[in-house]
C-alpha positions as CSV (number, residue, x, y, z in Angstrom):
1,M,-14.0,7.0,22.3
2,T,-16.2,9.7,22.6
3,I,-18.4,9.4,26.0
4,L,-21.0,12.1,27.6
5,H,-20.3,13.4,30.8
6,F,-23.2,12.5,32.8
7,G,-20.8,11.5,35.9
8,A,-18.1,10.6,37.3
9,V,-18.4,7.0,36.8
10,A,-14.8,5.5,35.4
11,L,-13.1,9.1,35.4
12,A,-11.0,9.2,38.6
13,A,-8.2,7.5,38.1
14,P,-5.3,8.5,40.5
15,Y,-2.8,11.4,39.6
16,V,0.4,8.9,38.7
17,V,2.9,9.6,36.0
18,A,3.5,5.9,34.4
19,E,6.8,6.9,33.1
20,T,8.5,10.7,32.1
21,P,7.0,11.9,29.4
22,D,8.9,12.0,26.1
23,V,7.0,15.4,24.6
24,R,7.6,15.9,20.9
25,P,8.5,19.3,19.5
26,V,5.3,21.6,18.4
27,P,4.8,21.7,15.1
28,E,5.8,24.9,13.4
29,A,2.5,24.4,11.9
30,A,1.3,24.1,15.9
31,A,3.5,26.8,16.6
32,Q,2.1,29.4,13.9
33,A,-1.8,28.6,14.0
34,D,-4.8,30.5,15.1
35,V,-6.3,28.2,17.7
36,V,-4.9,25.3,18.4
37,F,-7.0,21.7,20.0
38,I,-4.9,19.5,22.0
39,G,-7.0,16.6,22.4
40,E,-6.6,14.0,26.0
41,Q,-8.3,10.7,26.9
42,H,-9.2,12.2,30.6
43,D,-8.8,10.1,32.4
44,N,-4.5,9.4,31.3
45,P,-1.5,11.0,33.6
46,W,0.4,11.7,30.6
47,H,-2.0,13.7,28.4
48,H,-2.4,16.3,30.4
49,E,1.6,16.9,30.7
50,V,1.8,16.8,27.0
51,Q,-0.7,19.6,27.6
52,A,0.9,21.6,29.9
53,A,4.3,21.0,27.8
54,W,2.0,22.7,24.6
55,V,0.2,25.4,26.6
56,Q,4.4,26.4,27.7
57,T,5.3,26.3,24.4
58,L,2.8,28.5,22.7
59,R,1.8,30.6,25.5
60,P,-1.8,30.7,24.0
61,A,-3.2,34.1,25.1
62,A,-6.2,32.6,26.0
63,L,-6.9,28.5,26.7
64,V,-10.5,27.0,26.4
65,F,-11.4,24.3,28.0
66,E,-14.0,21.5,28.0
67,M,-14.7,21.1,31.5
68,L,-14.9,24.7,32.4
69,T,-18.7,26.3,32.2
70,P,-18.6,29.9,31.1
71,E,-19.6,30.4,34.8
72,Q,-16.6,28.4,36.0
73,A,-14.0,29.7,33.5
74,H,-15.6,33.1,34.7
75,A,-14.4,32.8,38.2
76,V,-10.4,32.4,37.7
77,T,-8.7,35.7,38.8
78,A,-5.1,36.4,38.9
79,D,-5.3,35.5,42.6
80,N,-6.8,32.4,42.7
81,R,-5.0,31.0,40.4
82,T,-2.2,30.9,41.7
83,D,-2.9,28.3,43.7
84,I,-4.5,24.8,43.1
85,T,-6.0,24.3,46.1
86,T,-8.2,28.1,45.8
87,L,-8.8,27.3,42.3
88,R,-10.0,23.9,42.7
89,S,-12.1,25.4,45.7
90,V,-13.5,28.0,43.7
91,L,-14.4,25.8,40.4
92,D,-15.8,23.4,42.6
93,W,-13.9,21.1,41.1
94,D,-14.7,17.7,43.0
95,Q,-18.4,18.1,42.3
96,S,-17.4,18.3,38.7
97,G,-17.4,14.4,38.0
98,W,-13.7,15.6,36.3
99,P,-10.9,13.6,37.1
100,D,-8.4,14.5,39.4
101,F,-7.9,18.5,39.8
102,A,-3.7,17.8,40.0
103,M,-3.4,16.6,36.4
104,Y,-5.2,19.6,35.2
105,Y,-4.0,22.6,37.2
106,P,-0.3,22.4,35.7
107,I,-2.0,23.5,32.0
108,F,-3.1,26.5,33.9
109,S,0.2,27.4,35.4
110,A,1.9,26.9,31.9
111,A,0.0,30.3,30.8
112,P,-0.9,32.0,34.1
113,S,-1.9,35.3,32.4
114,A,-3.8,33.4,28.9
115,A,-7.8,34.8,29.6
116,I,-9.7,32.0,30.4
117,Y,-12.7,30.3,28.7
118,G,-15.1,27.6,29.1
119,A,-17.0,25.7,26.8
120,G,-18.8,22.6,28.8
121,V,-22.7,22.2,28.7
122,P,-24.4,21.2,32.4
123,R,-25.2,18.1,32.7
124,D,-28.6,19.4,33.5
125,Q,-28.9,21.6,30.4
126,V,-27.6,18.4,28.4
127,R,-30.4,16.0,29.6
128,D,-33.2,19.6,28.9
129,M,-31.5,19.3,25.6
130,M,-32.4,15.7,24.4
131,G,-35.5,16.3,23.5
132,M,-34.5,19.6,21.3
133,P,-33.6,20.1,17.7
134,L,-30.0,20.9,17.6
135,S,-30.9,24.7,16.0
136,E,-32.9,25.0,18.7
137,A,-30.7,23.7,21.6
138,F,-27.5,25.8,19.6
139,G,-29.3,29.3,19.1
140,V,-31.3,29.4,16.2
141,E,-29.5,31.9,14.2
142,Q,-25.7,30.5,14.8
143,A,-26.7,27.3,14.4
144,S,-26.7,27.3,10.4
145,L,-22.9,28.6,10.7
146,F,-21.8,25.5,12.8
147,G,-23.5,23.5,10.6
148,L,-26.0,22.4,12.9
149,D,-29.0,23.2,10.5
150,R,-27.5,20.3,8.4
151,P,-28.2,16.5,8.9
152,L,-25.1,14.1,8.9
153,P,-24.2,12.2,5.9
154,E,-25.6,8.8,6.2
155,D,-22.5,6.7,6.9
156,Q,-21.2,9.5,9.4
157,R,-24.0,9.2,11.2
158,Q,-23.8,5.6,11.6
159,L,-20.7,5.7,12.5
160,R,-21.1,7.7,15.1
161,E,-24.2,6.0,16.5
162,N,-21.8,2.8,16.8
163,I,-19.0,4.6,18.6
164,Q,-21.7,6.0,21.6
165,R,-23.3,1.9,20.9
166,V,-19.9,0.7,22.3
167,A,-18.5,3.7,24.4
168,H,-20.9,2.5,26.5
169,C,-20.7,-0.8,26.6
170,N,-24.1,-1.6,24.2
171,A,-26.4,-0.7,27.1
172,L,-28.5,1.8,25.8
173,P,-32.1,2.2,24.1
174,E,-31.1,2.3,20.1
175,D,-33.5,5.5,20.3
176,L,-31.5,7.5,22.6
177,L,-27.9,7.0,20.0
178,P,-29.0,9.3,17.6
179,K,-29.9,11.8,21.0
180,M,-26.4,11.3,21.8
181,V,-24.7,11.8,18.8
182,A,-26.9,14.7,18.4
183,I,-25.2,15.9,22.1
184,Q,-22.1,15.5,21.3
185,R,-22.1,17.7,17.7
186,L,-23.8,20.2,19.9
187,R,-20.9,20.2,22.3
188,D,-18.5,20.2,19.3
189,A,-20.4,23.8,18.3
190,V,-19.9,25.0,21.4
191,L,-16.2,24.2,21.4
192,A,-15.5,25.7,18.1
193,R,-18.2,28.8,18.6
194,A,-15.8,29.7,22.5
195,A,-12.9,29.3,20.3
196,R,-13.7,31.6,17.5
197,T,-15.0,34.1,20.8
198,A,-11.8,33.6,22.5
199,L,-9.6,34.7,19.7
200,A,-11.8,37.4,18.6
201,E,-11.3,38.7,22.6
202,T,-8.0,38.4,22.9
203,G,-6.1,37.9,19.0
204,G,-4.8,34.5,20.1
205,P,-3.2,32.0,19.4
206,V,-5.8,30.3,21.3
207,V,-5.6,26.4,23.0
208,V,-8.1,24.6,23.4
209,I,-8.0,21.4,25.9
210,T,-10.7,18.9,24.7
211,G,-11.1,15.2,25.0
212,N,-9.8,14.0,21.4
213,G,-12.9,13.0,20.1
214,H,-14.2,16.7,20.6
215,A,-10.3,17.5,19.1
216,R,-10.8,15.7,15.5
217,M,-10.9,17.5,12.1
218,D,-12.6,15.4,10.2
219,W,-16.3,15.7,11.6
220,G,-15.2,17.2,15.9
221,A,-14.7,20.8,17.0
222,P,-12.0,21.9,14.8
223,H,-14.8,21.1,12.0
224,A,-17.5,23.2,13.6
225,L,-14.4,26.2,13.8
226,A,-13.7,25.6,10.5
227,Q,-17.0,25.9,8.8
228,A,-18.0,29.4,10.7
229,S,-14.3,30.9,10.1
230,P,-12.9,28.9,7.2
231,D,-10.1,31.8,7.5
232,I,-9.4,30.5,10.9
233,A,-5.5,28.6,11.2
234,V,-6.8,25.5,13.1
235,F,-4.0,22.5,14.4
236,A,-5.3,20.0,16.3
237,L,-3.2,17.4,18.3
238,G,-4.5,13.9,19.0
239,Q,-3.2,11.6,21.9
240,G,-3.2,7.6,21.9
241,E,-2.4,5.3,24.2
242,A,0.6,2.5,24.4
243,G,0.6,2.5,20.8
244,A,-2.9,2.6,19.7
245,D,-3.7,6.2,17.6
246,P,-7.7,8.2,18.8
247,D,-10.0,7.3,16.3
248,G,-9.8,10.3,13.8
249,V,-8.3,12.6,12.0
250,F,-5.7,14.9,13.3
251,D,-3.0,16.9,12.1
252,A,-0.3,15.0,14.8
253,T,-0.5,12.6,17.0
254,Q,1.5,12.0,20.5
255,D,1.4,7.8,21.6
256,G,1.9,7.6,25.5
257,P,1.5,4.8,28.2
258,A,-2.0,3.6,28.6
259,V,-4.0,3.8,32.1
260,D,-5.3,0.7,33.9
261,R,-8.7,1.3,33.9
262,G,-9.5,-1.9,34.4
263,D,-13.3,-3.5,32.6
264,P,-15.0,0.0,31.9
265,C,-17.8,-1.8,31.0
266,D,-18.5,-2.7,34.8
267,A,-20.1,0.2,35.3
268,F,-23.1,-0.7,33.3
269,N,-23.2,-4.3,34.4
């Protein structure tokens, strides 16, 4: 389920791993890929344990985070990334709306020399972009490269709008749903562009840390990257919970324990 991040609602789960992760071996196809997308449910500690284990195995030259803006990524240095408290402060993480940094820090630690890239779109920019055409919000020159100059197929448009409708507990005005889908497409393209840049600048491999909705092969960031650079070898892992696979198409999925979130619609009610 893909949710836009306009605040910290329902994302502040405590950092507790319900079970010891039984991480499957990294597939050979992932080990040979130029770019590996590793999905997550943002508040699931076990998913982050899996991400850290994969990163340690893949030894990427670059890490791309959905959770970091480019400015935050540029603030990460060889010195400040060695201490969780220091890096949390440098990133101003506690004001970001993302879950406990203790869940994400092991990913940084698993690749201590990897270049860090940010693909996050700040919330104030998202609000400003919601009334713009996608090509204008992303940049007219590159919009066609990542497929943002073309409308979605009608069946996909309806499905994606319904995903947003359900994800927001049927609380959004109907005329807002197309804008929410457009912003998700924008975020996919920003992630794809960051991964493409990271690969060009470091030689790869590149690992992208992002939500399951952005990691899906059928219409997420891997799809946008394939449109821009079909020669790049991509692998995508989606992570499910308690036997339920994540929505979408992935090269592989990994199941893990669920997080007790209560009723996510309470925040809307």
